[in-house]
A tleap script that builds the chain and sets N, CA, C and O, in Angstrom:
source leaprc.protein.ff14SB
mol = sequence {
  NMET ALA SER PRO THR PRO GLN THR GLN ARG
  ASN ALA LEU ALA PRO GLY LEU LEU ALA ALA
  ILE ALA LEU PHE VAL SER PRO LEU PHE THR
  GLU GLY LEU GLY ALA THR ILE ILE LEU PHE
  LEU VAL ALA ILE LEU ALA LEU VAL VAL ALA
  TRP PHE ALA TRP GLN ALA ARG GLN TRP TRP
  TRP THR VAL VAL PHE VAL ALA ILE ALA VAL
  ILE TRP ASN PRO VAL TYR PRO PHE GLY PHE
  ALA GLY TRP VAL TRP ILE GLY ALA GLN PHE
  VAL ALA ALA LEU VAL PHE ILE ALA ALA GLY
  ILE LEU ILE ARG ASN GLU ARG THR ALA CALA
}
set mol.1.N position { 29.216 -0.303 -44.322 }
set mol.1.CA position { 28.814 -1.708 -44.392 }
set mol.1.C position { 28.273 -2.072 -43.049 }
set mol.1.O position { 28.881 -1.757 -42.027 }
set mol.2.N position { 27.142 -2.730 -43.025 }
set mol.2.CA position { 26.532 -3.185 -41.761 }
set mol.2.C position { 27.243 -4.398 -41.212 }
set mol.2.O position { 27.706 -5.262 -41.957 }
set mol.3.N position { 27.322 -4.446 -39.906 }
set mol.3.CA position { 27.955 -5.607 -39.243 }
set mol.3.C position { 27.041 -6.795 -39.252 }
set mol.3.O position { 25.832 -6.588 -39.151 }
set mol.4.N position { 27.505 -8.047 -39.367 }
set mol.4.CA position { 26.634 -9.195 -39.427 }
set mol.4.C position { 25.907 -9.462 -38.050 }
set mol.4.O position { 24.813 -10.024 -38.052 }
set mol.5.N position { 26.488 -9.076 -36.920 }
set mol.5.CA position { 25.867 -9.290 -35.660 }
set mol.5.C position { 25.305 -7.993 -35.121 }
set mol.5.O position { 25.976 -6.968 -35.236 }
set mol.6.N position { 24.147 -7.972 -34.555 }
set mol.6.CA position { 23.573 -6.724 -34.048 }
set mol.6.C position { 24.396 -6.219 -32.864 }
set mol.6.O position { 24.848 -7.005 -32.031 }
set mol.7.N position { 24.583 -4.919 -32.799 }
set mol.7.CA position { 25.266 -4.331 -31.694 }
set mol.7.C position { 24.312 -4.084 -30.540 }
set mol.7.O position { 23.150 -3.723 -30.728 }
set mol.8.N position { 24.827 -4.285 -29.366 }
set mol.8.CA position { 23.995 -4.101 -28.149 }
set mol.8.C position { 24.640 -3.029 -27.282 }
set mol.8.O position { 25.832 -2.739 -27.375 }
set mol.9.N position { 23.781 -2.451 -26.428 }
set mol.9.CA position { 24.272 -1.428 -25.433 }
set mol.9.C position { 23.672 -1.818 -24.101 }
set mol.9.O position { 22.612 -2.438 -24.012 }
set mol.10.N position { 24.383 -1.434 -23.094 }
set mol.10.CA position { 23.922 -1.740 -21.705 }
set mol.10.C position { 23.555 -0.412 -21.018 }
set mol.10.O position { 24.388 0.211 -20.359 }
set mol.11.N position { 22.316 -0.004 -21.186 }
set mol.11.CA position { 21.879 1.317 -20.634 }
set mol.11.C position { 21.739 1.258 -19.149 }
set mol.11.O position { 21.837 2.300 -18.500 }
set mol.12.N position { 21.513 0.103 -18.560 }
set mol.12.CA position { 21.315 0.018 -17.128 }
set mol.12.C position { 22.577 -0.148 -16.333 }
set mol.12.O position { 22.528 -0.222 -15.105 }
set mol.13.N position { 23.763 -0.211 -17.031 }
set mol.13.CA position { 25.012 -0.446 -16.324 }
set mol.13.C position { 25.402 0.734 -15.460 }
set mol.13.O position { 25.740 0.519 -14.296 }
set mol.14.N position { 25.379 1.936 -15.933 }
set mol.14.CA position { 25.779 3.100 -15.142 }
set mol.14.C position { 24.880 3.302 -13.917 }
set mol.14.O position { 25.392 3.433 -12.805 }
set mol.15.N position { 23.529 3.332 -14.098 }
set mol.15.CA position { 22.729 3.508 -12.871 }
set mol.15.C position { 22.803 2.306 -11.962 }
set mol.15.O position { 22.634 2.474 -10.754 }
set mol.16.N position { 23.035 1.151 -12.435 }
set mol.16.CA position { 23.175 -0.045 -11.619 }
set mol.16.C position { 24.455 0.026 -10.741 }
set mol.16.O position { 24.455 -0.311 -9.557 }
set mol.17.N position { 25.525 0.481 -11.392 }
set mol.17.CA position { 26.783 0.621 -10.602 }
set mol.17.C position { 26.680 1.730 -9.565 }
set mol.17.O position { 27.184 1.600 -8.450 }
set mol.18.N position { 26.013 2.835 -9.948 }
set mol.18.CA position { 25.870 3.934 -8.975 }
set mol.18.C position { 25.033 3.516 -7.759 }
set mol.18.O position { 25.350 3.858 -6.620 }
set mol.19.N position { 23.975 2.779 -8.027 }
set mol.19.CA position { 23.145 2.285 -6.937 }
set mol.19.C position { 23.889 1.269 -6.093 }
set mol.19.O position { 23.733 1.233 -4.873 }
set mol.20.N position { 24.691 0.451 -6.735 }
set mol.20.CA position { 25.486 -0.545 -5.988 }
set mol.20.C position { 26.462 0.172 -5.048 }
set mol.20.O position { 26.604 -0.204 -3.885 }
set mol.21.N position { 27.111 1.176 -5.549 }
set mol.21.CA position { 28.038 1.983 -4.743 }
set mol.21.C position { 27.311 2.600 -3.542 }
set mol.21.O position { 27.777 2.531 -2.404 }
set mol.22.N position { 26.152 3.205 -3.837 }
set mol.22.CA position { 25.387 3.786 -2.723 }
set mol.22.C position { 24.978 2.714 -1.695 }
set mol.22.O position { 25.011 2.953 -0.488 }
set mol.23.N position { 24.596 1.544 -2.193 }
set mol.23.CA position { 24.183 0.479 -1.202 }
set mol.23.C position { 25.348 -0.065 -0.435 }
set mol.23.O position { 25.192 -0.444 0.725 }
set mol.24.N position { 26.533 -0.121 -1.047 }
set mol.24.CA position { 27.726 -0.607 -0.305 }
set mol.24.C position { 28.179 0.361 0.762 }
set mol.24.O position { 28.702 -0.070 1.790 }
set mol.25.N position { 27.994 1.675 0.556 }
set mol.25.CA position { 28.340 2.639 1.608 }
set mol.25.C position { 27.175 2.999 2.565 }
set mol.25.O position { 27.352 3.735 3.536 }
set mol.26.N position { 26.042 2.482 2.269 }
set mol.26.CA position { 24.821 2.767 3.100 }
set mol.26.C position { 24.997 2.300 4.603 }
set mol.26.O position { 24.420 2.948 5.476 }
set mol.27.N position { 25.730 1.261 4.924 }
set mol.27.CA position { 25.892 0.982 6.355 }
set mol.27.C position { 26.542 2.028 7.161 }
set mol.27.O position { 26.412 2.056 8.385 }
set mol.28.N position { 27.274 2.934 6.474 }
set mol.28.CA position { 27.911 4.091 7.206 }
set mol.28.C position { 26.961 5.158 7.610 }
set mol.28.O position { 27.265 5.964 8.490 }
set mol.29.N position { 25.742 5.190 6.951 }
set mol.29.CA position { 24.681 6.175 7.203 }
set mol.29.C position { 23.449 5.377 7.708 }
set mol.29.O position { 22.605 4.958 6.915 }
set mol.30.N position { 23.370 5.183 9.002 }
set mol.30.CA position { 22.297 4.410 9.563 }
set mol.30.C position { 21.046 5.261 9.841 }
set mol.30.O position { 19.938 4.726 9.868 }
set mol.31.N position { 21.203 6.522 10.039 }
set mol.31.CA position { 20.081 7.439 10.352 }
set mol.31.C position { 20.426 8.839 9.932 }
set mol.31.O position { 21.576 9.158 9.631 }
set mol.32.N position { 19.418 9.661 9.919 }
set mol.32.CA position { 19.607 11.072 9.553 }
set mol.32.C position { 19.559 11.397 8.067 }
set mol.32.O position { 18.988 10.628 7.294 }
set mol.33.N position { 20.123 12.477 7.661 }
set mol.33.CA position { 20.065 12.965 6.314 }
set mol.33.C position { 20.811 12.027 5.353 }
set mol.33.O position { 20.383 11.839 4.214 }
set mol.34.N position { 21.894 11.454 5.798 }
set mol.34.CA position { 22.674 10.516 4.896 }
set mol.34.C position { 21.816 9.309 4.541 }
set mol.34.O position { 21.779 8.891 3.383 }
set mol.35.N position { 21.150 8.765 5.499 }
set mol.35.CA position { 20.292 7.610 5.201 }
set mol.35.C position { 19.121 7.950 4.289 }
set mol.35.O position { 18.733 7.140 3.448 }
set mol.36.N position { 18.548 9.164 4.454 }
set mol.36.CA position { 17.480 9.576 3.541 }
set mol.36.C position { 17.967 9.789 2.153 }
set mol.36.O position { 17.279 9.456 1.188 }
set mol.37.N position { 19.154 10.344 2.028 }
set mol.37.CA position { 19.740 10.492 0.649 }
set mol.37.C position { 19.984 9.181 0.004 }
set mol.37.O position { 19.752 9.033 -1.196 }
set mol.38.N position { 20.468 8.172 0.785 }
set mol.38.CA position { 20.688 6.871 0.212 }
set mol.38.C position { 19.383 6.267 -0.287 }
set mol.38.O position { 19.329 5.688 -1.372 }
set mol.39.N position { 18.295 6.414 0.545 }
set mol.39.CA position { 16.971 5.862 0.170 }
set mol.39.C position { 16.444 6.534 -1.092 }
set mol.39.O position { 15.887 5.860 -1.959 }
set mol.40.N position { 16.606 7.825 -1.209 }
set mol.40.CA position { 16.205 8.515 -2.393 }
set mol.40.C position { 16.975 8.006 -3.633 }
set mol.40.O position { 16.400 7.677 -4.670 }
set mol.41.N position { 18.259 7.963 -3.466 }
set mol.41.CA position { 19.163 7.501 -4.569 }
set mol.41.C position { 18.852 6.143 -5.030 }
set mol.41.O position { 18.736 5.933 -6.238 }
set mol.42.N position { 18.704 5.183 -4.149 }
set mol.42.CA position { 18.443 3.806 -4.492 }
set mol.42.C position { 17.045 3.664 -5.097 }
set mol.42.O position { 16.889 2.932 -6.074 }
set mol.43.N position { 16.026 4.334 -4.556 }
set mol.43.CA position { 14.673 4.204 -5.128 }
set mol.43.C position { 14.614 4.805 -6.572 }
set mol.43.O position { 14.028 4.208 -7.476 }
set mol.44.N position { 15.230 5.984 -6.754 }
set mol.44.CA position { 15.184 6.567 -8.074 }
set mol.44.C position { 15.955 5.742 -9.085 }
set mol.44.O position { 15.497 5.550 -10.211 }
set mol.45.N position { 17.153 5.239 -8.682 }
set mol.45.CA position { 17.941 4.452 -9.650 }
set mol.45.C position { 17.307 3.099 -9.962 }
set mol.45.O position { 17.474 2.553 -11.053 }
set mol.46.N position { 16.563 2.562 -8.962 }
set mol.46.CA position { 15.820 1.321 -9.179 }
set mol.46.C position { 14.724 1.530 -10.227 }
set mol.46.O position { 14.485 0.650 -11.054 }
set mol.47.N position { 14.059 2.686 -10.201 }
set mol.47.CA position { 13.065 2.962 -11.221 }
set mol.47.C position { 13.738 3.211 -12.606 }
set mol.47.O position { 13.208 2.814 -13.644 }
set mol.48.N position { 14.865 3.848 -12.588 }
set mol.48.CA position { 15.581 4.005 -13.851 }
set mol.48.C position { 15.933 2.655 -14.503 }
set mol.48.O position { 15.680 2.400 -15.680 }
set mol.49.N position { 16.536 1.812 -13.649 }
set mol.49.CA position { 16.902 0.473 -14.130 }
set mol.49.C position { 15.666 -0.284 -14.585 }
set mol.49.O position { 15.709 -0.970 -15.606 }
set mol.50.N position { 14.577 -0.176 -13.857 }
set mol.50.CA position { 13.317 -0.840 -14.265 }
set mol.50.C position { 12.864 -0.344 -15.611 }
set mol.50.O position { 12.409 -1.149 -16.423 }
set mol.51.N position { 12.963 0.925 -15.890 }
set mol.51.CA position { 12.587 1.508 -17.180 }
set mol.51.C position { 13.449 0.906 -18.305 }
set mol.51.O position { 12.942 0.496 -19.349 }
set mol.52.N position { 14.735 0.868 -18.061 }
set mol.52.CA position { 15.654 0.278 -19.089 }
set mol.52.C position { 15.381 -1.218 -19.283 }
set mol.52.O position { 15.552 -1.745 -20.382 }
set mol.53.N position { 14.972 -1.869 -18.256 }
set mol.53.CA position { 14.624 -3.323 -18.406 }
set mol.53.C position { 13.340 -3.378 -19.230 }
set mol.53.O position { 13.237 -4.220 -20.122 }
set mol.54.N position { 12.400 -2.553 -18.980 }
set mol.54.CA position { 11.146 -2.563 -19.761 }
set mol.54.C position { 11.465 -2.284 -21.242 }
set mol.54.O position { 10.926 -2.945 -22.129 }
set mol.55.N position { 12.342 -1.304 -21.500 }
set mol.55.CA position { 12.654 -1.004 -22.870 }
set mol.55.C position { 13.361 -2.167 -23.561 }
set mol.55.O position { 13.158 -2.387 -24.755 }
set mol.56.N position { 14.152 -2.884 -22.860 }
set mol.56.CA position { 14.888 -4.067 -23.402 }
set mol.56.C position { 14.014 -5.295 -23.483 }
set mol.56.O position { 14.471 -6.358 -23.905 }
set mol.57.N position { 12.790 -5.166 -23.093 }
set mol.57.CA position { 11.791 -6.286 -23.109 }
set mol.57.C position { 12.234 -7.427 -22.183 }
set mol.57.O position { 12.030 -8.602 -22.488 }
set mol.58.N position { 12.832 -7.068 -21.073 }
set mol.58.CA position { 13.211 -8.011 -20.030 }
set mol.58.C position { 12.394 -7.685 -18.766 }
set mol.58.O position { 12.914 -7.201 -17.761 }
set mol.59.N position { 11.072 -7.979 -18.873 }
set mol.59.CA position { 10.139 -7.546 -17.857 }
set mol.59.C position { 10.302 -8.114 -16.524 }
set mol.59.O position { 9.853 -7.505 -15.553 }
set mol.60.N position { 10.929 -9.269 -16.388 }
set mol.60.CA position { 11.163 -9.901 -15.092 }
set mol.60.C position { 12.062 -8.960 -14.233 }
set mol.60.O position { 11.876 -8.906 -13.018 }
set mol.61.N position { 13.012 -8.232 -14.827 }
set mol.61.CA position { 13.805 -7.286 -14.096 }
set mol.61.C position { 12.953 -6.113 -13.620 }
set mol.61.O position { 13.209 -5.571 -12.544 }
set mol.62.N position { 11.981 -5.721 -14.370 }
set mol.62.CA position { 11.119 -4.632 -14.013 }
set mol.62.C position { 10.436 -4.879 -12.707 }
set mol.62.O position { 10.386 -3.987 -11.860 }
set mol.63.N position { 9.907 -6.061 -12.512 }
set mol.63.CA position { 9.214 -6.471 -11.299 }
set mol.63.C position { 10.173 -6.416 -10.116 }
set mol.63.O position { 9.808 -5.946 -9.038 }
set mol.64.N position { 11.384 -6.890 -10.312 }
set mol.64.CA position { 12.400 -6.885 -9.252 }
set mol.64.C position { 12.760 -5.426 -8.811 }
set mol.64.O position { 12.920 -5.143 -7.624 }
set mol.65.N position { 12.876 -4.540 -9.797 }
set mol.65.CA position { 13.346 -3.223 -9.402 }
set mol.65.C position { 12.191 -2.293 -8.925 }
set mol.65.O position { 12.424 -1.311 -8.220 }
set mol.66.N position { 10.969 -2.627 -9.322 }
set mol.66.CA position { 9.862 -1.904 -8.688 }
set mol.66.C position { 9.767 -2.302 -7.263 }
set mol.66.O position { 9.474 -1.454 -6.421 }
set mol.67.N position { 10.000 -3.567 -6.929 }
set mol.67.CA position { 9.979 -4.033 -5.562 }
set mol.67.C position { 11.107 -3.394 -4.757 }
set mol.67.O position { 10.922 -3.062 -3.586 }
set mol.68.N position { 12.276 -3.219 -5.377 }
set mol.68.CA position { 13.371 -2.524 -4.688 }
set mol.68.C position { 12.989 -1.124 -4.452 }
set mol.68.O position { 13.215 -0.631 -3.347 }
set mol.69.N position { 12.410 -0.408 -5.419 }
set mol.69.CA position { 11.980 0.951 -5.236 }
set mol.69.C position { 11.004 1.122 -4.148 }
set mol.69.O position { 11.038 2.130 -3.442 }
set mol.70.N position { 10.078 0.125 -3.966 }
set mol.70.CA position { 9.113 0.266 -2.911 }
set mol.70.C position { 9.719 -0.014 -1.538 }
set mol.70.O position { 9.335 0.616 -0.553 }
set mol.71.N position { 10.663 -0.955 -1.464 }
set mol.71.CA position { 11.310 -1.306 -0.192 }
set mol.71.C position { 12.194 -0.136 0.278 }
set mol.71.O position { 12.255 0.155 1.473 }
set mol.72.N position { 12.885 0.539 -0.675 }
set mol.72.CA position { 13.844 1.574 -0.322 }
set mol.72.C position { 13.191 2.950 -0.528 }
set mol.72.O position { 13.907 3.941 -0.673 }
set mol.73.N position { 11.861 3.037 -0.544 }
set mol.73.CA position { 11.241 4.375 -0.730 }
set mol.73.C position { 11.449 5.247 0.459 }
set mol.73.O position { 11.324 4.795 1.597 }
set mol.74.N position { 11.764 6.493 0.220 }
set mol.74.CA position { 12.085 7.423 1.329 }
set mol.74.C position { 10.791 8.171 1.859 }
set mol.74.O position { 10.822 8.799 2.917 }
set mol.75.N position { 9.696 8.078 1.104 }
set mol.75.CA position { 8.479 8.804 1.513 }
set mol.75.C position { 7.840 8.106 2.712 }
set mol.75.O position { 7.553 8.742 3.726 }
set mol.76.N position { 7.628 6.852 2.596 }
set mol.76.CA position { 7.085 5.999 3.698 }
set mol.76.C position { 8.114 4.914 3.994 }
set mol.76.O position { 7.916 3.769 3.587 }
set mol.77.N position { 9.190 5.230 4.678 }
set mol.77.CA position { 10.190 4.194 4.931 }
set mol.77.C position { 9.677 3.121 5.888 }
set mol.77.O position { 8.886 3.385 6.794 }
set mol.78.N position { 10.168 1.871 5.646 }
set mol.78.CA position { 9.741 0.749 6.431 }
set mol.78.C position { 10.435 0.719 7.806 }
set mol.78.O position { 9.922 0.127 8.755 }
set mol.79.N position { 11.613 1.369 7.896 }
set mol.79.CA position { 12.289 1.378 9.182 }
set mol.79.C position { 13.045 0.109 9.477 }
set mol.79.O position { 13.223 -0.215 10.651 }
set mol.80.N position { 13.493 -0.617 8.507 }
set mol.80.CA position { 14.263 -1.806 8.702 }
set mol.80.C position { 15.605 -1.447 9.362 }
set mol.80.O position { 16.120 -0.346 9.165 }
set mol.81.N position { 16.171 -2.385 10.150 }
set mol.81.CA position { 17.425 -2.151 10.833 }
set mol.81.C position { 18.160 -3.455 11.115 }
set mol.81.O position { 17.617 -4.546 10.936 }
set mol.82.N position { 19.343 -3.325 11.538 }
set mol.82.CA position { 20.108 -4.573 11.932 }
set mol.82.C position { 20.783 -5.249 10.811 }
set mol.82.O position { 20.886 -4.745 9.692 }
set mol.83.N position { 21.240 -6.412 11.146 }
set mol.83.CA position { 22.080 -7.219 10.203 }
set mol.83.C position { 21.254 -7.666 8.965 }
set mol.83.O position { 21.780 -7.779 7.858 }
set mol.84.N position { 19.958 -7.912 9.192 }
set mol.84.CA position { 19.130 -8.328 8.060 }
set mol.84.C position { 19.036 -7.249 7.034 }
set mol.84.O position { 19.104 -7.544 5.841 }
set mol.85.N position { 18.877 -5.968 7.444 }
set mol.85.CA position { 18.798 -4.852 6.547 }
set mol.85.C position { 20.199 -4.638 5.847 }
set mol.85.O position { 20.236 -4.331 4.655 }
set mol.86.N position { 21.273 -4.790 6.543 }
set mol.86.CA position { 22.565 -4.686 5.883 }
set mol.86.C position { 22.772 -5.814 4.900 }
set mol.86.O position { 23.378 -5.585 3.853 }
set mol.87.N position { 22.301 -7.028 5.176 }
set mol.87.CA position { 22.413 -8.082 4.245 }
set mol.87.C position { 21.513 -7.830 3.001 }
set mol.87.O position { 21.886 -8.138 1.869 }
set mol.88.N position { 20.348 -7.273 3.257 }
set mol.88.CA position { 19.404 -6.956 2.123 }
set mol.88.C position { 20.048 -5.873 1.230 }
set mol.88.O position { 19.876 -5.903 0.011 }
set mol.89.N position { 20.792 -4.915 1.830 }
set mol.89.CA position { 21.469 -3.911 0.991 }
set mol.89.C position { 22.559 -4.544 0.155 }
set mol.89.O position { 22.720 -4.215 -1.020 }
set mol.90.N position { 23.282 -5.418 0.736 }
set mol.90.CA position { 24.359 -6.122 -0.039 }
set mol.90.C position { 23.710 -6.960 -1.157 }
set mol.90.O position { 24.216 -6.949 -2.279 }
set mol.91.N position { 22.633 -7.670 -0.898 }
set mol.91.CA position { 21.996 -8.454 -1.945 }
set mol.91.C position { 21.458 -7.569 -3.031 }
set mol.91.O position { 21.605 -7.879 -4.213 }
set mol.92.N position { 20.830 -6.461 -2.655 }
set mol.92.CA position { 20.321 -5.467 -3.659 }
set mol.92.C position { 21.464 -4.914 -4.497 }
set mol.92.O position { 21.316 -4.740 -5.706 }
set mol.93.N position { 22.620 -4.632 -3.859 }
set mol.93.CA position { 23.747 -4.134 -4.699 }
set mol.93.C position { 24.150 -5.177 -5.668 }
set mol.93.O position { 24.429 -4.831 -6.816 }
set mol.94.N position { 24.207 -6.430 -5.315 }
set mol.94.CA position { 24.537 -7.473 -6.301 }
set mol.94.C position { 23.496 -7.626 -7.415 }
set mol.94.O position { 23.843 -7.937 -8.554 }
set mol.95.N position { 22.242 -7.410 -7.088 }
set mol.95.CA position { 21.184 -7.477 -8.078 }
set mol.95.C position { 21.349 -6.344 -9.052 }
set mol.95.O position { 21.211 -6.538 -10.260 }
set mol.96.N position { 21.646 -5.148 -8.545 }
set mol.96.CA position { 21.842 -3.984 -9.476 }
set mol.96.C position { 23.038 -4.238 -10.377 }
set mol.96.O position { 22.982 -3.912 -11.563 }
set mol.97.N position { 24.099 -4.798 -9.865 }
set mol.97.CA position { 25.280 -5.129 -10.746 }
set mol.97.C position { 24.887 -6.156 -11.789 }
set mol.97.O position { 25.179 -5.987 -12.973 }
set mol.98.N position { 24.238 -7.203 -11.365 }
set mol.98.CA position { 23.834 -8.264 -12.266 }
set mol.98.C position { 22.920 -7.734 -13.375 }
set mol.98.O position { 23.081 -8.080 -14.545 }
set mol.99.N position { 21.959 -6.892 -12.988 }
set mol.99.CA position { 21.033 -6.299 -13.946 }
set mol.99.C position { 21.769 -5.395 -14.937 }
set mol.99.O position { 21.506 -5.414 -16.139 }
set mol.100.N position { 22.681 -4.619 -14.407 }
set mol.100.CA position { 23.499 -3.701 -15.264 }
set mol.100.C position { 24.241 -4.459 -16.309 }
set mol.100.O position { 24.395 -3.961 -17.424 }
set mol.101.N position { 24.705 -5.628 -16.011 }
set mol.101.CA position { 25.479 -6.450 -16.946 }
set mol.101.C position { 24.550 -7.205 -17.891 }
set mol.101.O position { 24.882 -7.362 -19.066 }
set mol.102.N position { 23.421 -7.667 -17.426 }
set mol.102.CA position { 22.594 -8.550 -18.173 }
set mol.102.C position { 21.514 -7.856 -19.006 }
set mol.102.O position { 21.056 -8.444 -19.986 }
set mol.103.N position { 21.090 -6.656 -18.674 }
set mol.103.CA position { 20.050 -5.962 -19.402 }
set mol.103.C position { 20.768 -5.317 -20.636 }
set mol.103.O position { 21.615 -4.434 -20.502 }
set mol.104.N position { 20.390 -5.793 -21.787 }
set mol.104.CA position { 20.974 -5.328 -23.042 }
set mol.104.C position { 19.854 -4.897 -24.003 }
set mol.104.O position { 18.780 -5.496 -24.067 }
set mol.105.N position { 20.154 -3.869 -24.712 }
set mol.105.CA position { 19.259 -3.368 -25.699 }
set mol.105.C position { 19.938 -3.303 -27.039 }
set mol.105.O position { 21.128 -2.991 -27.094 }
set mol.106.N position { 19.237 -3.584 -28.136 }
set mol.106.CA position { 19.884 -3.558 -29.459 }
set mol.106.C position { 20.067 -2.100 -29.797 }
set mol.106.O position { 19.159 -1.289 -29.617 }
set mol.107.N position { 21.269 -1.762 -30.297 }
set mol.107.CA position { 21.610 -0.405 -30.650 }
set mol.107.C position { 20.921 -0.067 -31.971 }
set mol.107.O position { 20.995 -0.806 -32.952 }
set mol.108.N position { 20.262 1.058 -31.949 }
set mol.108.CA position { 19.544 1.551 -33.171 }
set mol.108.C position { 20.351 2.590 -33.871 }
set mol.108.O position { 21.154 3.283 -33.246 }
set mol.109.N position { 20.159 2.715 -35.151 }
set mol.109.CA position { 20.822 3.703 -35.919 }
set mol.109.C position { 20.284 5.057 -35.577 }
set mol.109.O position { 19.076 5.207 -35.390 }
set mol.110.N position { 21.116 6.032 -35.490 }
set mol.110.CA position { 20.723 7.438 -35.076 }
set mol.110.C position { 20.165 8.205 -36.196 }
set mol.110.O position { 19.796 9.367 -36.026 }
savepdb mol mol.pdb
quit
């Protein structure tokens, strides 16, 4: 018997939480290989979350996460530093958590 309310799933929750964890520990890695790994991780997970937002038809999140992917890109890094960059990482972590909670997709029958 089908349920009266449609079931939803949060596909962006796991990558959002992983990116938030990476961003919260990123002040420990200010330069070198650790910082490059964090940049790769955040940029890739931002694109994953953007894709899930696009699939859920919540396009405004897609714009936000493409911007995050560009800012945290490891190929041509911007070289931000200092307290402003640490604050931006904290804000981006909160955005990842909020998107992971708010981006919902209707569950389809398999």
